[in-house]
C-alpha positions in Angstrom: 97.3 24.7 181.6 96.6 28.3 180.7 98.7 29.3 177.7 99.6 32.8 176.4 98.7 33.5 172.7 101.6 34.3 170.5 101.7 35.6 166.9 104.8 35.9 164.7 105.3 38.3 161.8 108.1 38.3 159.2 108.1 38.9 155.5 110.2 35.8 154.9 108.0 32.6 155.0 111.0 30.4 155.7 111.8 32.5 158.8 108.2 32.2 159.9 108.2 28.5 159.6 111.5 28.3 161.5 110.3 30.5 164.3 107.0 28.6 164.7 108.9 25.3 165.1 112.1 26.2 166.8 110.7 25.7 170.3 108.2 23.4 171.9 106.1 26.5 172.7 103.7 24.8 175.1 106.5 23.8 177.4 107.2 27.5 178.2 103.6 28.6 178.3 102.7 29.7 174.8 100.7 28.6 171.8 101.3 30.0 168.2 97.9 31.6 167.3 99.0 32.9 163.9 101.7 33.5 161.4 101.8 36.7 159.3 103.9 38.3 156.5 102.1 41.7 156.5 101.5 44.1 159.4 98.1 45.1 158.0 96.8 41.5 158.2 98.2 41.1 161.7 96.4 44.3 162.9 93.1 43.0 161.4 93.6 39.8 163.4 94.3 41.6 166.6 91.0 43.6 166.2 88.9 40.5 166.8 91.3 38.1 168.6 93.2 38.2 171.9 97.0 38.3 171.6 99.5 38.3 174.4 102.8 38.4 172.5 104.0 39.5 169.1 107.4 38.4 167.7 108.1 40.8 164.9 110.8 41.6 162.4 111.6 45.3 162.2 111.9 45.8 158.5 108.8 44.7 156.5 107.3 46.0 153.2 103.9 47.5 154.2 104.7 48.8 157.7 107.8 48.6 159.9 108.0 46.8 163.2 108.4 50.2 164.8 105.1 51.3 163.2 103.5 48.2 164.6 104.9 48.8 168.1 103.6 52.4 167.9 100.0 51.2 167.1 100.1 48.5 169.7 101.4 50.9 172.4 98.5 53.2 171.7 95.6 50.7 171.1 96.8 47.4 172.7 99.2 48.4 175.5 99.0 44.9 177.2 100.5 43.1 174.2 104.2 42.3 174.6 106.4 42.8 171.6 109.8 41.2 170.9 111.8 42.4 167.9 113.9 40.2 165.7 116.2 41.9 163.2 119.5 41.8 161.5 119.7 45.6 162.0 121.8 46.7 165.0 121.2 50.4 164.5 120.8 52.2 167.8 117.9 54.2 166.5 115.8 51.0 166.2 116.6 50.0 169.7 115.8 53.5 171.0 112.5 53.5 169.2 111.7 50.1 170.5 112.2 51.3 174.1 110.1 54.4 173.4 107.1 52.2 172.4 107.5 49.8 175.3 108.9 46.9 173.3 109.8 44.1 175.7 113.1 43.2 174.1 115.2 43.3 170.9 117.1 40.3 169.6 119.4 40.4 166.6 119.7 37.9 163.8 121.0 35.3 163.3 119.3 34.1 166.5 119.9 30.8 168.2 117.6 28.3 169.8 119.0 29.2 173.2 118.6 32.9 172.7 114.9 32.5 171.7 114.3 30.1 174.6 115.9 32.3 177.2 114.0 35.4 176.0 110.6 33.7 175.8 111.1 32.1 179.2 111.8 35.6 180.6 108.8 36.9 178.8 106.6 34.1 180.2 107.6 35.0 183.7 106.9 38.7 183.1 103.4 37.9 181.7 102.7 35.8 184.8 103.8 38.7 187.1 101.6 41.1 185.1 98.7 38.6 185.5 99.1 38.4 189.3 99.4 42.2 189.6 96.4 42.6 187.3 94.2 40.3 189.3 95.2 42.2 192.4 94.4 45.6 190.8 91.1 44.4 189.5 90.0 43.2 192.9 92.0 44.6 195.8 89.6 42.8 198.3 90.7 39.4 197.0 93.6 38.9 199.4 91.6 40.3 202.3 88.7 38.0 201.6 91.0 34.9 201.4 92.6 36.0 204.7 89.2 36.3 206.4 88.0 32.9 205.3 91.3 31.4 206.4 91.0 33.1 209.8 87.4 32.0 210.1 88.1 28.3 209.5 91.6 28.1 211.1 92.0 31.2 213.1 90.6 33.0 216.1 87.4 34.8 215.1 84.9 33.8 217.7 82.0 36.3 217.8 79.3 37.3 215.3 79.6 41.1 215.7 83.3 41.0 214.9 82.6 38.7 212.0 79.9 40.9 210.6 82.1 44.0 210.8 84.9 42.2 209.0 82.6 41.0 206.2 81.4 44.5 205.7 84.9 45.9 205.7 85.9 43.7 202.7 82.8 44.2 200.7 81.1 40.9 201.5 77.4 40.9 202.2 76.9 39.9 205.9 73.9 37.9 204.8 76.4 35.2 203.6 76.8 34.4 207.3 73.3 32.9 207.3 74.1 30.7 204.3 75.1 27.1 204.5 78.6 26.1 203.3 80.7 23.1 202.4 84.4 22.6 202.7 85.8 20.6 199.8 89.2 18.8 200.1 90.9 18.3 196.8 93.7 15.7 196.5 95.8 15.5 193.4 96.8 11.8 192.8 100.5 11.1 192.0 101.2 14.8 192.7 105.0 14.7 192.3 104.9 12.8 189.1 102.2 15.1 187.7 104.3 18.2 188.6 107.4 16.7 187.0 105.8 15.4 183.8 102.8 17.6 183.1 103.0 21.0 184.8 105.6 23.6 183.9 104.3 26.5 186.1 104.2 27.3 189.8 102.2 25.1 192.2 100.1 28.1 193.2 99.0 28.6 189.6 98.0 24.9 189.4 95.8 25.3 192.5 94.2 28.5 191.1 93.7 26.8 187.7 91.8 24.0 189.4 89.7 26.5 191.3 88.8 28.2 188.0 87.5 24.9 186.6 85.4 24.4 189.8 84.0 27.9 189.6 83.1 27.6 185.9 81.4 24.3 186.3 78.4 25.4 188.4 76.5 28.3 190.0 77.8 28.0 193.5 80.1 30.7 194.9 83.5 29.4 195.7 86.1 31.3 197.6 89.9 31.1 197.4 91.7 28.1 198.7 91.7 28.1 202.5 95.1 26.4 202.5 97.2 24.3 200.2 100.0 22.0 201.1 101.6 20.0 198.3 99.0 17.6 196.9 96.0 18.8 198.9 94.1 22.0 199.2 90.6 23.1 200.4 88.0 25.5 199.1 84.7 26.8 200.6 81.5 26.5 198.7 78.8 28.9 199.9 75.1 28.4 199.2 74.4 31.9 198.1 71.0 31.2 196.6 69.7 29.1 199.6 69.2 26.1 197.3 67.6 23.2 199.2 69.5 20.8 196.9 72.8 22.4 197.7 74.6 19.3 198.8 73.2 17.2 196.0 74.3 19.9 193.4 77.8 20.0 194.9 78.2 16.3 194.5 77.1 16.5 190.9 79.5 19.3 190.4 82.3 17.3 191.9 81.8 14.5 189.4 81.8 17.0 186.6 85.0 18.7 187.8 86.8 15.4 188.1 86.0 14.6 184.5 87.0 18.0 183.2 90.4 18.0 185.1 91.1 14.5 183.7 90.2 15.4 180.1 91.7 18.9 180.0 94.6 18.7 182.4 95.3 14.9 182.3 95.0 15.1 186.1 93.5 12.6 188.4 92.0 14.0 191.6 89.9 13.0 194.5 87.4 15.6 195.8 85.6 15.0 199.1 83.3 17.0 201.4 85.4 17.4 204.6 82.9 19.6 206.5 79.4 21.0 206.3 77.9 23.9 208.2 74.2 24.9 208.3 75.3 28.6 208.7 78.7 30.1 207.8 78.7 32.0 211.1 78.5 28.7 213.0 82.1 28.1 212.0 83.3 30.7 214.5 81.5 28.9 217.4 81.9 25.2 216.3 85.7 25.3 216.2 86.7 22.0 214.5 88.9 19.8 216.5 91.7 20.2 213.9 91.8 23.9 214.7 92.7 23.3 218.4 95.2 20.6 217.8 98.7 21.4 218.9 101.4 19.2 217.5 104.5 19.0 219.7 106.9 18.2 216.9 105.3 19.5 213.7 107.3 18.8 210.5 106.0 21.9 208.8 107.1 24.2 211.6 110.4 22.4 211.8 110.9 22.8 208.0 110.0 26.5 208.3 112.4 27.1 211.2 115.2 25.3 209.5 114.7 27.5 206.4 114.7 30.7 208.5 117.9 29.6 210.3 119.6 28.9 207.0 118.5 32.1 205.3 118.1 34.7 208.0 120.9 36.8 206.5 118.9 37.2 203.3 115.9 39.4 202.6 113.5 36.5 203.3 109.7 37.1 203.7 106.8 35.1 205.0 106.0 34.4 201.3 109.4 32.8 200.8 109.0 30.5 203.8 105.4 29.6 202.9 106.6 28.6 199.4 109.3 26.5 200.9 106.8 24.5 203.0 104.3 24.4 200.1 101.6 26.5 201.8 99.7 29.6 200.8 101.0 32.7 202.6 97.6 33.2 204.3 97.3 29.7 205.6 101.0 29.5 206.7 100.7 32.7 208.6 97.7 31.4 210.6 99.2 27.9 210.9 102.5 29.2 212.2 101.0 31.4 214.8 98.7 28.6 216.0 101.7 26.2 216.5 104.3 28.7 217.9 102.1 31.3 219.6 104.0 34.1 217.8 104.1 35.8 214.4 106.6 34.8 211.8 108.2 38.3 211.9 108.8 37.9 215.6 110.6 34.6 215.1 112.7 36.0 212.3 113.7 39.1 214.3 114.5 36.9 217.4 116.8 34.7 215.3 118.5 37.6 213.7 119.0 39.5 217.0 120.4 36.4 218.7 122.9 35.9 215.8 123.8 39.6 216.1 124.6 39.1 219.8 126.9 36.3 218.9 128.7 38.2 216.2 129.2 41.2 218.4 131.2 39.1 220.8 133.7 38.2 218.0 136.7 40.7 218.0 137.6 40.2 214.4 134.2 41.3 213.1 133.5 45.1 212.8 130.4 46.0 214.7 129.3 48.3 211.9 128.9 45.3 209.6 126.8 43.1 211.9 123.4 44.5 211.0 123.9 43.5 207.3 125.3 40.1 208.3 122.1 39.2 210.0 119.8 40.3 207.2 118.9 44.0 208.0 119.2 46.7 205.4 118.7 49.6 207.8 121.1 50.2 210.7 118.6 52.5 212.4 115.9 49.8 212.4 118.4 47.2 213.7 119.7 49.6 216.4 116.1 50.2 217.7 115.1 46.6 217.6 118.3 45.4 219.3 118.0 48.0 222.0 114.3 47.1 222.6 115.1 43.4 222.9 118.1 43.7 225.1 117.6 47.1 226.9 121.1 47.9 225.7 122.5 49.3 222.5 124.7 47.1 220.2 127.8 49.2 221.0 127.2 48.9 224.7 126.5 45.2 224.5 129.8 44.7 222.7 131.8 46.8 225.2 130.2 45.0 228.1 130.9 41.5 226.7 134.5 42.3 225.7 135.2 43.9 229.1 134.0 40.8 230.9 136.0 38.4 228.7 
């Protein structure tokens, strides 16, 4: 599990000791990297060590917590700071906000107060990490989507594929490279999630992918799909190595050992498909791509979730999380099995419900659009009219007149 580094500074050694042991820090995603009684010593440490979070008292002998926040805001803006102090003076709080301090907790603090604050901070750091990854490589999502579409979608001709590779900054020469699809299954998945993993499932998958990438020289792309205990990744032979398959098998053994020793995780990794050329995937459509399941439990679960939550601001990501799939893979999977986009399904369900509500005399027609999950009446009006060739008001008058 990836943990965020935490340092604590207070001029009272007893307080330091208490803070370092008050929580099981690893359970909420942190490890205590250092304890300090002087700001100057802490700043020396930060110069040569990565720090994600500082918990600091405000009043200290050599520099105040405000001075520390000012320095960090200028030199280390990514570090999150939480102040602990007996001082409730508004000026301190105002200065803390000015220097982008995450929060301000007054003494005497309780276990629950610290726990709640640090859990909130852990979530904020995780959101920053996701946003940071996206900002560092805005092609990441597009690349994952292309590989998903290639293996499970409808891309069927080389010119189109070459254009799409070029548009997302992938060298089209990759299309001539051989590739292997690896299927990774986590043994005793539910028990592992319950007892060993305190983060999101998606972060678990990406942590495993990081281990795979770091254990060899092969280029691995984002998971094609993930569904509960199983997910798949594509290994591309970017160096045209004649021993590609042999090297992959050696790497698989190494990864299994690392995951067991570092994550206490038992996994099975198998080669589920091999292609001489990546571009052949578009022509050799695997039989699993063309399968149509009449009663698919994933689609049923997705539709059930939509019907229960259509009145909320639900998104494709929400439904994908509910059925334990990546948004990319769920989008493709859903369209394959229903022949329509998720958004079309959601709008159809909402409009049909709106039609039902408009026939009920005790419900104001002006409230119907919000009751079925829309936040803009104008958008609802246009969509309803397009679907029914009649406005919501006209529909209601027509129905009530006939009843």
